[in-house]
C-alpha positions as CSV (number, residue, x, y, z in Angstrom):
1,M,135.7,73.6,54.7
2,P,135.5,72.7,58.4
3,A,138.7,73.0,60.4
4,S,140.8,70.0,61.5
5,L,140.6,68.7,65.1
6,S,142.8,66.9,67.6
7,I,140.8,64.9,70.2
8,I,142.9,64.3,73.3
9,I,141.7,61.5,75.6
10,P,143.3,61.3,79.0
11,A,142.7,57.8,80.3
12,L,143.3,56.3,83.8
13,N,142.0,52.8,84.2
14,E,139.4,53.1,81.5
15,E,139.6,49.6,80.0
16,G,135.8,49.2,79.9
17,S,135.1,52.3,77.8
18,L,138.3,53.4,76.0
19,E,137.9,51.4,72.8
20,Q,134.2,52.5,72.3
21,I,135.0,56.1,72.8
22,V,137.9,56.1,70.5
23,Q,135.9,54.4,67.7
24,D,133.1,56.9,68.2
25,C,135.7,59.8,68.0
26,L,137.1,58.5,64.7
27,R,133.6,58.4,63.2
28,A,132.8,61.9,64.5
29,L,136.0,63.3,62.9
30,R,134.6,62.5,59.5
31,D,132.7,65.8,59.7
32,F,136.0,67.7,60.0
33,S,138.5,68.4,57.3
34,D,141.1,66.2,59.1
35,G,141.5,64.8,62.6
36,E,143.4,62.6,65.0
37,V,142.9,61.1,68.4
38,V,145.7,61.3,71.0
39,I,145.3,58.9,74.0
40,V,147.3,59.7,77.1
41,N,147.5,56.6,79.3
42,D,148.1,58.2,82.7
43,G,149.7,55.4,84.6
44,S,146.8,52.9,84.3
45,T,147.1,49.6,86.1
46,D,144.4,47.7,84.2
47,N,144.4,46.8,80.5
48,T,144.1,50.4,79.3
49,P,147.8,50.5,78.0
50,E,147.3,47.4,75.9
51,I,144.0,48.6,74.5
52,A,145.5,52.0,73.7
53,D,148.5,50.4,71.9
54,R,146.1,48.2,69.8
55,L,144.0,51.3,68.9
56,S,147.1,53.1,67.8
57,M,147.5,50.7,64.9
58,D,145.1,53.1,63.2
59,P,147.3,55.9,61.8
60,R,144.8,58.5,63.1
61,V,145.4,57.4,66.7
62,S,148.6,58.0,68.7
63,V,149.4,57.1,72.3
64,L,151.5,58.6,75.1
65,H,152.2,56.5,78.1
66,H,152.9,57.7,81.7
67,Q,154.5,55.1,83.9
68,S,152.8,56.6,86.9
69,N,149.7,58.7,87.5
70,L,150.8,62.3,86.8
71,G,147.4,64.0,86.7
72,I,145.2,65.4,84.0
73,G,147.2,68.6,83.7
74,T,150.4,66.9,82.8
75,S,148.5,64.5,80.5
76,V,147.0,67.4,78.6
77,R,150.2,69.4,78.3
78,D,152.1,66.3,77.0
79,A,149.3,65.7,74.4
80,L,149.5,69.4,73.3
81,S,153.2,68.8,72.3
82,V,152.2,66.2,69.7
83,A,148.7,67.5,68.5
84,R,148.8,68.6,64.9
85,M,145.4,69.9,64.0
86,D,143.8,73.4,63.8
87,F,141.7,72.9,67.0
88,I,142.1,70.9,70.1
89,T,139.5,69.4,72.4
90,F,139.8,67.1,75.5
91,L,137.2,64.4,75.8
92,P,136.7,62.2,78.8
93,A,137.3,58.4,78.3
94,D,134.3,57.5,80.4
95,G,131.7,58.0,77.6
96,Q,129.8,60.8,79.3
97,I,130.2,63.0,76.2
98,D,129.2,61.5,72.9
99,P,131.9,62.6,70.4
100,F,129.1,63.4,67.9
101,E,128.3,66.4,70.1
102,L,131.3,67.9,68.4
103,N,129.1,68.7,65.4
104,L,127.5,71.4,67.5
105,F,130.8,73.3,67.5
106,L,131.2,73.3,63.8
107,P,129.3,76.4,62.9
108,L,131.5,78.5,65.2
109,L,134.9,77.4,64.2
110,D,135.4,80.0,61.5
111,T,134.7,83.0,63.8
112,C,135.9,81.8,67.2
113,D,139.2,81.0,68.9
114,I,137.7,79.1,71.8
115,I,134.3,77.6,72.1
116,V,132.9,76.5,75.5
117,S,129.8,74.6,76.3
118,T,127.1,74.1,78.9
119,Y,124.8,71.1,79.3
120,F,121.2,71.0,78.0
121,H,120.3,68.8,80.9
122,S,122.6,67.3,83.5
123,N,122.1,64.1,85.4
124,R,125.3,64.1,87.4
125,G,123.5,64.1,90.7
126,I,123.1,66.7,93.4
127,F,126.6,66.4,94.8
128,R,128.3,67.0,91.5
129,E,126.0,69.8,90.6
130,S,126.7,71.5,94.0
131,L,130.4,71.2,93.4
132,S,130.0,72.8,90.0
133,L,128.1,75.7,91.5
134,I,130.7,76.2,94.2
135,L,133.5,76.1,91.6
136,R,131.8,78.7,89.4
137,W,131.2,80.9,92.4
138,L,134.9,80.7,93.4
139,M,136.0,81.4,89.9
140,R,133.8,84.5,89.7
141,V,134.8,85.9,93.1
142,L,138.5,85.1,93.1
143,L,139.4,85.4,89.4
144,G,136.6,87.5,87.9
145,F,135.9,84.5,85.6
146,S,132.3,84.8,84.5
147,V,132.2,82.5,81.4
148,Q,129.5,79.9,81.6
149,H,131.3,76.6,81.0
150,E,130.8,73.1,82.3
151,G,131.2,70.7,79.3
152,I,133.9,70.2,76.7
153,Y,135.5,73.0,74.7
154,L,137.4,73.5,71.5
155,A,140.4,75.9,71.4
156,R,142.7,77.0,68.6
157,T,145.9,75.0,68.8
158,S,148.2,77.9,67.8
159,L,146.9,80.0,70.7
160,I,147.2,77.2,73.3
161,R,150.8,76.6,72.4
162,N,151.8,80.2,73.4
163,L,150.4,79.7,76.9
164,D,152.4,79.1,80.1
165,L,150.1,76.5,81.5
166,Q,150.9,75.3,85.1
167,S,147.8,73.7,86.5
168,E,147.9,69.9,87.3
169,T,144.2,69.3,87.9
170,F,141.1,69.8,85.7
171,F,141.4,73.5,86.6
172,L,143.8,73.5,83.6
173,S,140.8,73.8,81.3
174,F,139.7,77.0,83.0
175,E,143.2,78.3,82.9
176,I,143.3,77.7,79.1
177,I,140.0,79.5,78.6
178,A,140.9,82.4,80.8
179,E,144.3,82.9,79.2
180,I,143.0,82.8,75.6
181,L,140.4,85.3,76.4
182,E,142.9,87.5,78.2
183,Q,144.9,87.5,75.0
184,G,141.9,88.7,73.1
185,G,140.7,85.4,71.8
186,R,137.2,85.3,70.3
187,L,134.7,83.4,72.4
188,G,131.9,81.1,71.2
189,Q,129.3,79.2,73.3
190,T,127.1,76.2,72.6
191,Q,125.1,73.5,74.5
192,I,125.7,69.8,74.6
193,H,124.3,66.7,76.2
194,V,125.9,64.7,79.0
195,L,125.3,61.0,79.5
196,P,125.9,58.6,82.4
197,R,129.4,57.0,82.5
198,Y,129.8,53.8,80.5
199,I,131.3,52.1,83.6
200,G,132.9,52.9,86.9
201,R,132.9,56.0,89.0
202,S,134.2,59.5,88.6
203,K,137.9,60.0,89.7
204,V,137.3,63.8,90.1
205,V,135.1,63.7,93.2
206,H,137.7,63.0,95.8
207,P,138.5,65.3,98.8
208,R,142.2,65.5,97.9
209,K,141.5,66.4,94.3
210,I,138.9,69.0,95.3
211,Y,141.5,70.5,97.7
212,A,144.1,70.5,94.9
213,V,141.7,72.4,92.6
214,F,141.1,75.0,95.2
215,R,144.9,75.5,95.7
216,E,145.3,75.9,92.0
217,I,142.6,78.6,91.8
218,L,144.5,80.5,94.5
219,S,147.9,79.9,92.7
220,Y,146.5,81.2,89.4
221,R,145.0,84.2,91.2
222,K,148.5,85.0,92.6
223,R,150.1,84.6,89.1
224,K,147.5,86.9,87.5
225,R,148.1,89.5,90.2
226,S,151.8,89.4,89.8
227,R,151.5,89.9,86.1
228,S,149.3,93.0,86.5
229,R,151.3,94.5,89.3
230,P,153.7,97.3,88.0
231,E,157.4,96.8,88.5
232,R,158.5,98.4,91.8
233,N,161.7,99.8,90.2
234,A,160.1,101.0,87.0
235,P,160.8,104.7,86.3
236,P,157.8,107.0,86.7
237,Q,155.9,107.9,83.6
238,R,156.3,111.4,82.3
239,S,153.3,113.3,81.2
């Protein structure tokens, strides 16, 4: 029987797309043994909070509210504290990923602890594609991270809960993947489709957020090095 799945949807001013994406998620979850949707309203100033509360009348939907914008990292960590299913995924509220793409992950759930994805074809534009290439290059050079990943991913909930996650930006996803693999987690890979946004513009492509991601890459690199460095006062090993 397929595993159960928690779909976490961080939402910042997504009144034009949130209801449709949640309804699609609920339909897609029928292919899993059980499922839930956790919406995190990250300080929205439009009608997103009211829409989220109305959607939570369905017992499969729960909502967390941030009074101010705390960032996707905090949103994901807060959602992890209430997620109840075997696997977790994070789905954008902008409609770029059709929830029915989750079916492509199903054959891998029995044998993998984390399943990443790449896009069959991407229509995100030259600028976004260039940023993705630069990010992958930085990850490979600075962190030795060579996993091909650009879409959504599914991770085993029990493993994520043991992680000391610290990132505040979307780099948190790469931190989760890297940490699970470092603990010996089994990796799976698939391909999915990406669609244009339902409405509005991406909130990721902003100079301050790009700079914040770069700082978090360096911070994670420092944490990794400190973990691998032997204690200075440790007694010498005897042969």
